[in-house]
C-alpha positions as CSV (number, residue, x, y, z in Angstrom):
1,M,24.7,-100.8,69.6
2,N,28.5,-100.4,69.4
3,A,31.1,-99.6,72.1
4,I,31.1,-95.8,71.3
5,E,27.3,-95.7,71.7
6,L,27.5,-97.6,74.9
7,L,30.1,-95.3,76.4
8,S,28.1,-92.3,75.3
9,D,25.0,-93.7,76.9
10,S,27.0,-94.4,80.1
11,L,28.3,-90.8,80.2
12,R,24.8,-89.4,79.6
13,G,23.3,-91.7,82.3
14,S,25.9,-90.6,84.9
15,E,25.3,-87.0,83.9
16,M,21.5,-87.4,84.5
17,V,22.1,-89.0,87.9
18,T,24.7,-86.4,89.0
19,L,22.6,-83.4,88.0
20,G,19.5,-85.2,89.4
21,F,21.1,-85.2,92.8
22,L,21.2,-81.4,92.7
23,D,17.5,-81.2,92.1
24,G,15.9,-79.0,94.7
25,F,19.2,-77.6,95.9
26,S,19.6,-73.8,96.3
27,D,23.0,-72.1,96.0
28,A,23.3,-72.2,99.8
29,D,22.4,-75.9,99.9
30,L,25.4,-76.7,97.8
31,L,27.7,-75.5,100.6
32,D,26.1,-77.7,103.3
33,R,28.5,-80.3,104.7
34,P,26.8,-83.4,106.1
35,V,29.5,-83.7,108.8
36,D,32.7,-81.7,109.7
37,G,35.4,-82.5,107.2
38,A,33.1,-83.8,104.5
39,N,33.0,-82.2,101.1
40,H,30.0,-80.1,100.2
41,A,28.2,-80.6,96.9
42,A,29.6,-77.4,95.3
43,W,33.2,-78.7,95.7
44,Q,32.1,-82.2,94.5
45,V,30.5,-81.0,91.3
46,G,33.4,-78.7,90.5
47,H,35.8,-81.6,91.2
48,L,33.9,-83.8,88.8
49,V,34.2,-81.1,86.1
50,I,38.0,-80.6,86.5
51,A,38.6,-84.3,87.0
52,E,36.9,-85.2,83.6
53,R,39.0,-82.6,81.9
54,F,42.2,-83.7,83.6
55,I,41.6,-87.4,83.0
56,L,40.6,-87.2,79.3
57,G,42.0,-83.9,78.2
58,S,45.3,-85.2,77.0
59,Q,44.1,-88.7,76.0
60,L,40.8,-88.3,74.2
61,P,41.6,-87.2,70.6
62,G,39.9,-84.1,69.4
63,V,38.3,-83.1,72.8
64,N,37.9,-79.4,73.1
65,Y,36.7,-78.3,76.5
66,P,35.3,-74.8,76.8
67,P,37.1,-72.5,79.2
68,L,36.1,-72.4,82.9
69,P,35.7,-69.3,85.0
70,A,39.0,-67.8,86.4
71,G,40.0,-69.7,89.6
72,F,37.6,-72.6,89.0
73,E,40.3,-75.3,88.8
74,A,42.1,-74.0,91.9
75,R,38.9,-73.7,93.9
76,H,37.9,-77.3,93.1
77,G,41.3,-79.0,93.5
78,K,42.5,-80.8,96.6
79,D,43.1,-77.6,98.5
80,G,39.6,-76.4,97.9
81,A,38.1,-79.6,99.4
82,T,39.0,-78.4,102.8
83,S,38.2,-74.7,102.3
84,T,35.8,-73.4,104.9
85,E,35.1,-70.2,102.9
86,S,31.4,-69.6,102.2
87,T,32.1,-67.1,99.3
88,G,33.7,-67.5,95.9
89,W,31.8,-70.7,94.9
90,A,29.8,-70.9,91.7
91,T,26.0,-70.9,91.7
92,K,24.0,-74.0,91.1
93,A,23.3,-72.8,87.5
94,G,27.0,-72.3,87.0
95,Y,27.9,-75.8,88.2
96,E,25.2,-77.3,86.0
97,Q,26.5,-75.4,83.0
98,A,30.1,-76.3,83.5
99,F,29.2,-80.0,84.0
100,R,27.0,-80.1,81.0
101,E,29.5,-78.3,78.7
102,T,32.3,-80.5,79.8
103,R,30.3,-83.7,79.3
104,A,29.0,-82.5,75.9
105,A,32.6,-81.9,74.8
106,T,33.6,-85.4,75.9
107,I,30.7,-87.0,74.1
108,A,31.3,-85.0,71.0
109,A,34.9,-86.1,70.8
110,L,33.9,-89.7,71.6
111,A,31.5,-89.6,68.7
112,K,34.3,-88.9,66.3
113,L,36.3,-92.0,67.2
114,N,36.2,-95.4,65.7
115,E,35.9,-98.4,67.9
116,S,39.5,-99.5,67.4
117,Q,40.7,-96.2,69.0
118,L,39.1,-97.3,72.3
119,D,41.9,-99.9,72.5
120,T,44.6,-97.1,72.5
121,P,46.8,-97.6,75.6
122,T,46.5,-94.9,78.2
123,E,49.3,-93.1,79.9
124,G,49.8,-91.6,83.3
125,R,48.8,-92.4,86.8
126,L,45.5,-94.0,85.9
127,A,46.9,-96.4,83.3
128,A,47.0,-99.2,85.8
129,K,43.3,-98.8,86.6
130,A,42.2,-98.0,83.0
131,P,44.8,-99.4,80.6
132,K,42.8,-98.5,77.4
133,L,41.0,-95.3,76.3
134,G,37.6,-97.1,76.5
135,N,38.4,-98.0,80.1
136,L,39.4,-94.5,80.9
137,I,36.1,-93.0,79.5
138,Q,34.1,-95.6,81.5
139,L,36.1,-94.6,84.6
140,V,34.9,-91.0,84.1
141,A,31.3,-92.1,84.1
142,N,31.8,-94.3,87.1
143,H,33.6,-91.4,88.9
144,D,30.4,-89.4,88.8
145,L,28.5,-92.2,90.4
146,M,31.0,-92.7,93.1
147,H,30.1,-89.3,94.4
148,G,26.4,-90.2,94.4
149,G,26.5,-91.5,97.9
150,Q,27.9,-88.2,99.1
151,F,25.2,-86.3,97.4
152,S,22.6,-88.6,98.8
153,V,23.8,-88.0,102.4
154,I,23.6,-84.2,101.9
155,R,20.1,-84.6,100.5
156,R,19.0,-86.8,103.5
157,K,20.5,-84.2,105.9
158,Q,18.5,-81.5,104.2
159,G,15.2,-83.5,104.2
160,K,15.1,-83.7,100.4
161,P,13.3,-86.6,98.7
162,V,15.2,-89.8,98.0
163,L,15.7,-89.9,94.2
164,F,17.5,-93.1,93.2
């Protein structure tokens, strides 16, 4: 196994876990906040989608993300995190599709790289945390898993089975 395969597996694994947390959720369940001020799952999944595109979009050579529905990025940005609106959010199927399509585009672009390109220095605000492209790609996979605890709390509140 080489580094490209390992990163691809890491991205696929975090995708499996993230989408697994949504197992058994209805569209309404996605809007349940475990406590006042906490993010609901709808915002979190949308946030992961736009974050991946933002983090890698200008740094991963050849990545071609499919378009998102109108208003998706604004809804799932920082201002959307505190929105108390119960309408205008995507469906569970819509979030799963956006997540899968975004991840597939990332993995497809990664597959076209050679290992030496993973050492390309990164730019921007995350360069200190992820100084090379390989680090940045791993950060995206880890970002998904950072939200796992939040999804778990929502699942527990709703009485859904523990998954992982």
